[in-house]
N, C-alpha and C positions, 0 to 999 in steps of 0.2 A: 617282480618288476622292474622295483628304481633300482635292481644292481644291477641290472639289464640294461637302465636307459638316464647312469645316470651322465651324461653329457646335454641333455636333454633338460633333466634337472638344472640343471646349473644353468642351461640358457634362462631358461623361463625366472629361472632367481635374478638375474641379472636383466632382464626384460621386466619385471615385476617392481626394480628397483628404480630403470629409466622410465618410468611409465611416474614413477610416485614423481621422480627431481621430473619431473617436466609438471605436472600441478601443482607442485609448489612454486614452483619458479615460475607458471600463472598467477595462481594465486597471487605469488608476489607483485608482476606484473599490474595485475589491476586493482592491486594495493596503490601502485606505483598512481597507475593513471589515475585512481581516484584521488590520489591526492595533487596529483597535477589539475587533476580538473578541478579539485575546492582549493585550490589556489588560485587558479586563472580567476575563478565563482567571487575569492576573497576581492582580486584585483580590480576586476570588471566591477565588486559592489564599493570595494575603496574611490576607485576612478566616479562613479557616479557619485559618489559623499563627496571626492573636492568640488566638482565640477557644480553641484546642490549647491557646498559653500561659497563659491564662486559668484555663483547667481547673488546669492546674497548679503552680495558686497557689494552698495551701492559706488562707482563712477562720478569722482566731482568734476566738471567741468573746470576748466580755469583759464585766467585769461585777463590782459593789463590793457587798459584802454591808453592811450592821451589823447590828452582835447591842446587844440592849438590856440590860442584867445583870437581876437579879433583887436589885436594891437594896433590903433590907429585907423579904423574902419568909419567907413560914413551911409547915413541911410540909402540903401537900394533906388538907385532912379527909378524904376515902378511908384514908388509913395512920393515921389516928387521934394524930397529929402534931403541937404544936405548940410546937417550937424552933426558933428561928431555924437558918437556913442556916450554913455553916462559914463564921467571922469572915474570911478573906481576899475574899467576896462579899458584904459588909455595910461596903461606902465609901462611904457615903450611905444616904438611903431617899429611894425614891417616895413612900411616905406622908407625909413631908413635902413639903407646898404648894408654899415656895418653889427645894427642890432637882430637884422634879418640873418645875415650868414651865421651869428653866434649863435638862433636857437635853433640854426642846421646844423649848424657841427655838432649840435646838442642831439637835437634828435636821434640822428646817427648813431651817434654814441650810443643814446641807452636802444637802438635801435642790435645792435653790435654783440652788445649782450644780451640781452633778448636770445640771436641768433643764436648765441655759444650752450643757449643750455635748451634750447630744440623749442623755444616757446616763436608766437609771432603777434604781434602786436595789431588793438584796433587802432589804426590813428586814424584823429577826427578832427579835419581840417576847417577856416573857412576865410572869406576875404576877411584885411585886405592881403594874409599870407600867400591864398591863392595866389589874384593879381598878379604880386612881384613875384612868384616863383614862375610865373609863367612870361613874363616882361621878362626876365633875366636868365631865364634859358634852365636855369636852374633843375637838377632833375629827381632832388630830394622823393620824391614825390612817389614820380616812375617808378626811381631805385624802389623804392620801398615797395610799391604794388609789386613789381619782378622777383623781391624775397621772400614773395607772399603772406606780406603785411596785406592787412582788410585797411582799404581805404575809404571812410566815410564822413560826414556831417556832422560837425559840430555846430549847433546854429543858436545866436543869443540876439535874442529876437530884438532889444531894442536897438541895436549896433546896426541894426542890414531895416528893422522898419519903422523906427523912431522911440521917440518915449511914449508916442499911443498908442503901440502894438497890440495891445490886449480889445480897441477896442476896431479894431480891421477885422475886414469878412475872414473866413476861409482863403475865400479864393486869393485874397491877394496874398494870405499868407504862403499858398501855394505855390504862387509866383515866385515870390521875391527866395523861393527854397532850391525850386526847380533851377534860379541863376545862381544861386549858391553849388549845385551840383554841376554844374557847367563850368562854371569855375573850377570846380578839382577835377572831372574830364581832363579840359584841355593842360591843367596841370599834370596828372598821375594817370591821362593814358586814354584813350577817347571810349576804348572795350569795359576799363572799368566798373565795377555795378555798386552802383554805391546805392548800399541797404539801411543801411543803420544810420542813426540819427540821433542827438543827446542835444537837450536845451528845447525851450519852449516850454515853459513845464504847465505853470501856469495857469492856462491858455486851455478856454474850454474844447473850443476845435480844431486841439492839438493832432488828434487823429483823423481828424476830418483832412486835413489842412497836408500831412508828415502821408499819409495814403495816397493822396491827390497828386504828392508830388517822385510819386514810383518809388518811397520807401516805406516797410516793415516790420525794423525792428528799432528796437528803443530799449536805453538804458540812461543810469546815471537820475534817476530824480531829483532831486532836491530842489528845496525853495531857497532861490538865489537872493533872497534877501535878508533871509533870515540863518541859510549855509548849515540848513537843517535836512532832513530825508522826515516825511509822513514815518509816523512808526507800521502802519499798514500795508508799507510799501517793504517792511526789510524779510528779507528770505530767503530760499536757497532758489524754490522751484518757478519755473516759467508759466505766464498766463498771455490770454489776450484780454485786455483792458475791456473793459463798457465803455467809455468815451473818457473826456480829457479830464482833469484837473478842474476845479474854479479855485485858482488862488489856493489855501491850505484844504480847503473839500477834494479829497481822493476818492470819497465812496465808488463813483463809478469806473476809477481808473482803476481800482482798486476788487473792482468785481469780474468775473472772468465771464467772459462772454465764448462762445464754442465758431460764433460767426463772426468774430471781429479782424479788421484788417490788420494788424498789427501785433507783434507777439515781445512783450516788457520783461524782461533780465531782469529782474532785481541783482545786487551784489555782493550778497552774501548773505548771512546769518551776523548781523553786527548788536554787541551791546550800549554804543550808544547811538544816537538820531544824527550829532556835527561830523561826521567819518569821512564825508563828504569836504570837509571846509580845509584851513589851514594849521599843517601836522602843526605848527605854536601850538593850537588848541592842546596838544595832551601831553605837550611838553616837549617840543624836535623831532627830528629827522630821527631816531634811533627809539623813543619809543614810539611814534605813531606805526612802524614795522614791528617793535612788540605788540603793538596791538591786533596789527592784521597779521601774525602770525597768531595770538588767539582766538581770533575773528575765523582763521581759514580751518583750523582745528576744527572747532566747535559748525564749523558749518558741512566738514568733512565729515563729523561724528553723527548728525542728523542725517547727511547723505545715505548710509553707511545704515543708519537705520531705518530709514524708507526707502529702498531703493525702487522701489515701483514709479518714479518717477522721474523727469528733467532736473539734475542739480546741478550747479552753480555759481560762482565766487569770481566776485572780479573787481580792482580796483584803476585809481586812472592819478593818472601824473600829466605833467606838465614838463616843454621845456624851461629848462633851468634849474626845476624844482628839484628838491636831490641832489642837487648837485655837489658840494658837500669840499671836501678840499681835491684843488685843483691837479694836486699833486695824483689824486687818485680820485677822480669823481664818479660817480653816481657809485659809489663802493658799497654804499646802504643796502641799494638795490641790486648790486651782483650779491652782495651778502648772502641776503635774504634769498634768493636763487639758487643760494649753493646750497645756503645751509636748509631750510626748508621747502623749497619746491623742489628742484631734484629729488629727494630722497623719494617723497612719495611719489614722485614719475616714474623712479623707475622701479617702484612699490606694485606699482597699477593701481594706487589710493586715488588719485588726479592724472586729470590728460590736459596739456594744454588746448584749444582752442581762440579763434577768434572768435566775435560776438556773433556774423549773421551760421557761424560753424553751430552756434549752441544754439540757434534758432532754429535751425537745419533739421538737428538734432533732434528739438521740441516737437514738430515738425512731424517728423518721422514716429516718432512715438505717441503724438494725434492718435495719426492711422492706423493707430493699432491696436489703441483703447478709447472705443469713440463712447462718447455718454462721460468719462470717469473725470472726475473732478481733478487737475491739474497741478493741485493744491496737496499737501500732508495737511493730516488732523480734519 
């Protein structure tokens, strides 16, 4: 039989070998597919792990404020005053064209440095600077607004309300704040949204007065008589003060009221409470910026340790402050942004924000976390 069908036997043998080869190939392909599937699953797992890691990393919102002081101010006609404010705030006079122009140049120089590093400031102005800008047609504030800087109010109460400002009702404070805001809009543009202010820190009716004037974001609390910040107000997490301060009693101001009309932005985790005073108290400009670096890194560590809340850090400069060498004006600011801030921004650990943008981030967090305390710990 076998001898009679040698071709058939050979054919069957070849067919069997082919079947075995196909089966092995299919098995190998299944193994490859399984390996690819495992690889994809592993990649997805790794990606998920990476996303989880990213979610555990808090981003610190970073900004720079600029205070334009009331050099040469007199109290508002609303309070019937005409005497100059305290001598300590009258070092120079913006009614002097040369003094005004020099500070305009300083402001523009610092703004250009910040813009070079992709940042924007919160520039806080008041009279007489705003009045002089309007009267002289100087576009400094409107140009800053057009370039994306926030324009806000810096309010020295004794300069605008007189030496007895603490005895005046909140309605008077509100009226004079509105007057100051109107001058800002005349200088910066009628469409400028003035939301942020600094100043008036020791007045119990401050929150009521500022809210009446249309303001809803505040920071930079310090006792102007002592140039120090209350320890209860030092930190990185924003909140809504339950009321104003009564001198050094900040118990209401430091208490969170979820229905409060104002968002307060602490300045960061600073290790000493005189950081809002002169850099001379810390040994000069470079020593001050070394302190700022340490404070920024401490604030960042706290933000990353608890990414579940909005965290902020900012510091304040003034026109002419930190000017340094005339050949390299404000070099200490440039160096700080280059050496410290830029790498942290590039790595995604900190993010530039104006003060109202910080408040907006906090308000968005509030909506997603009803009933949750805004402060860590």
